C-alpha positions, -999 to 999 in steps of 0.1 A, spaced: 242 767 170 254 769 131 228 769 103 224 738 83 246 731 55 243 750 20 231 719 1 199 723 22 195 757 3 169 762 -25 174 796 -43 145 816 -54 152 851 -72 136 885 -55 113 884 -90 101 854 -88 91 863 -51 74 894 -61 57 877 -90 43 853 -66 29 878 -41 15 897 -70 -3 864 -83 -21 856 -51 -32 893 -47 -48 889 -80 -63 856 -73 -81 874 -45 -67 856 -13 -62 875 18 -33 863 40 -33 877 72 1 891 81 25 884 110 39 915 131 53 936 102 82 948 126 93 913 141 82 882 123 96 878 88 64 856 76 30 865 61 9 833 62 -17 828 32 -47 810 43 -52 774 26 -58 733 30 -87 743 47 -73 767 74 -87 802 81 -66 825 100 -83 849 126 -73 876 146 -36 891 145 -9 867 156 7 866 192 42 875 187 63 864 213 96 872 198 107 879 160 114 838 163 82 829 182 50 836 176 15 819 177 -12 823 150 -49 809 153 -69 791 126 -103 778 122 -112 746 103 -141 728 93 -124 693 110 -128 711 144 -151 730 163 -139 765 176 -105 783 170 -71 765 176 -39 779 180 -6 771 164 27 782 177 58 786 156 95 786 167 121 800 138 158 798 138 175 826 145 188 827 113 154 825 92 153 861 84 189 867 75 194 836 52 161 844 29 172 812 7 180 788 31 152 760 39 151 743 68 138 710 86 106 708 106 96 692 143 60 689 152 57 691 191 23 674 205 15 684 237 0 665 264 -35 661 278 -44 692 300 -20 712 279 -18 743 251 7 749 227 25 771 249 35 743 268 67 741 243 82 770 259 92 752 289 115 728 268 136 755 256 156 732 232 126 731 211 133 763 201 164 753 179 185 775 155 187 739 132 151 734 124 118 750 122 94 736 154 55 736 149 35 733 179 -3 727 168 -30 727 193 -41 693 200 -70 700 223 -72 693 262 -78 657 255 -78 652 216 -58 624 216 -45 629 183 -74 610 165 -102 616 145 -129 606 171 -155 583 169 -185 606 181 -187 640 164 -217 645 184 -205 656 216 -202 686 238 -168 693 219 -185 690 182 -161 685 151 -132 666 164 -107 652 135 -75 660 154 -54 635 131 -71 649 96 -63 685 111 -28 679 119 -15 657 90 -38 667 61 -39 706 67 -13 716 91 22 701 78 9 713 42 1 746 53 34 750 70 52 738 40 35 763 18 41 791 41 76 784 55 107 776 39 106 741 49 126 711 36 91 691 27 100 655 28 101 627 54 137 629 59 134 664 71 102 660 91 100 650 127 71 643 151 76 644 189 57 645 218 46 639 257 20 621 275 -8 620 252 13 636 225 37 607 230 9 588 220 1 611 190 38 613 179 45 575 176 9 570 158 12 595 135 47 581 125 30 545 119 -1 563 102 20 586 78 55 570 73 54 591 39 54 623 63 75 616 92 110 600 90 119 608 129 97 605 158 101 605 197 76 594 225 84 608 260 64 592 286 42 580 261 7 563 267 19 539 235 5 507 245 -35 503 243 -33 469 254 -24 480 290 -58 488 311 -39 513 327 -33 533 295 -68 532 284 -80 542 319 -58 574 315 -78 580 280 -112 574 300 -102 598 328 -98 627 302 -132 616 283 -148 617 316 -130 649 329 -120 626 360 -89 647 372 -84 634 409 -46 620 411 -41 626 376 -39 664 383 -8 659 405 12 651 375 -4 676 350 12 677 313 7 714 316 42 733 318 24 754 343 23 724 368 -15 732 373 -44 709 359 -76 729 352 -93 697 339 -96 683 307 -128 698 293 -164 691 291 -175 656 297 -178 631 270 -192 597 264 -164 569 270 -168 556 236 -162 593 221 -128 592 209 -121 555 203 -151 534 209 -158 510 233 -128 503 253 -140 470 267 -126 438 252 -160 422 246 -169 405 212 -140 430 194 -160 458 207 -124 477 211 -114 469 175 -104 506 173 -82 508 204 -65 473 190 -62 491 152 -46 523 166 -24 506 193 10 520 185 25 491 202 7 465 179 36 447 158 16 454 129 17 489 134 54 491 146 62 473 113 52 504 97 83 522 113 109 505 93 131 531 81 121 558 106 144 571 133 126 563 168 133 573 200 116 566 232 124 582 268 107 574 298 113 575 339 97 555 363 87 574 393 50 583 402 15 571 389 20 576 355 52 569 347 57 538 361 33 527 336 46 546 309 79 527 314 63 493 312 47 505 278 77 518 264 98 486 274 70 465 253 77 488 225 114 487 224 111 449 227 88 446 200 107 468 180 141 451 185 121 415 178 112 432 141 145 441 136 141 479 137 164 499 153 156 524 178 171 546 207 157 540 242 165 563 272 149 552 305 164 576 329 146 559 360 146 582 387 160 612 367 196 614 386 213 603 354 195 629 330 193 661 349 192 675 385 157 687 377 144 655 370 129 634 398 118 608 373 80 617 372 54 629 346 68 666 345 87 692 327 117 687 350 122 657 333 108 665 296 127 694 294 158 679 299 149 650 276 144 674 250 179 688 254 193 655 251 171 645 222 175 677 201 211 673 189 204 636 182 178 650 156 200 677 141 225 653 134 199 629 119 186 657 97 219 666 87 227 632 77 197 633 55 218 656 33 
């Protein structure tokens, strides 16, 4: 692919860069350098994130850093794909796509969708937890401890990336995409933070909390009830190792039961609610789903509901229901797996790149 138009470039002199580095040293911050020989980036701690250990270098344009934050217990990885031209064009700035992985998955799942490593944009893959559900949890005293995933992603990771990489830091050049659990996260984040994200795509997403089946999927992850869900693991390895320790069924979104408004948080955070969908006016929205197997049978229903409500609201969207997968790729069986998702991203990324380019 070619690099982005020159009108996206912002110029900075070598003197200014050197002065900024000197000022950073003078102020006493301690950036943790990426692999000096292959990764052309030095990250500086900030926005509540502190790097630990050395980066994992997969190539000169593919590496992973590890951070800690008070918003989450433990350490958490952020994988980054740079365009091939990033180092060679030191004045070039790039749009950014945030990829949110599925339940039971990790940041390394992104490698199973090669289209995400695009020469037209930076791709950032933050840890979403085995069952984080891209939410600030209702309960912070479970076996997992602090679990403010939305705060971590939207108020820490996004500005951290903009501060350390040559991004175009506006909503017109920032996308959030995801699959399964991450499909929920992508649509929810686009609704909750339209100031950040001008583009969103949900693949086989659990995007209608009004459906008992979608709520049951969340509960299955909370209670670590793998069972049939393991047969359709969202991990790129195709193997389900579970969703981490048991937590209360009310831990993430509160009570799931529609009695005396006990499930109010589920309703408030339901991406399919018309009041939330209305927040997508002016956002580039894309939905993908198949209809085969235990899960995508229901993600198709959820996606149909969201598409119909967007149409009723007069909000344009692009919807690809690839059914049994034959129209999408020979490797896609229409089910809940990377055979379909890799092909869906290969179909989607040119549309996203064109949208970024049209934004100027």
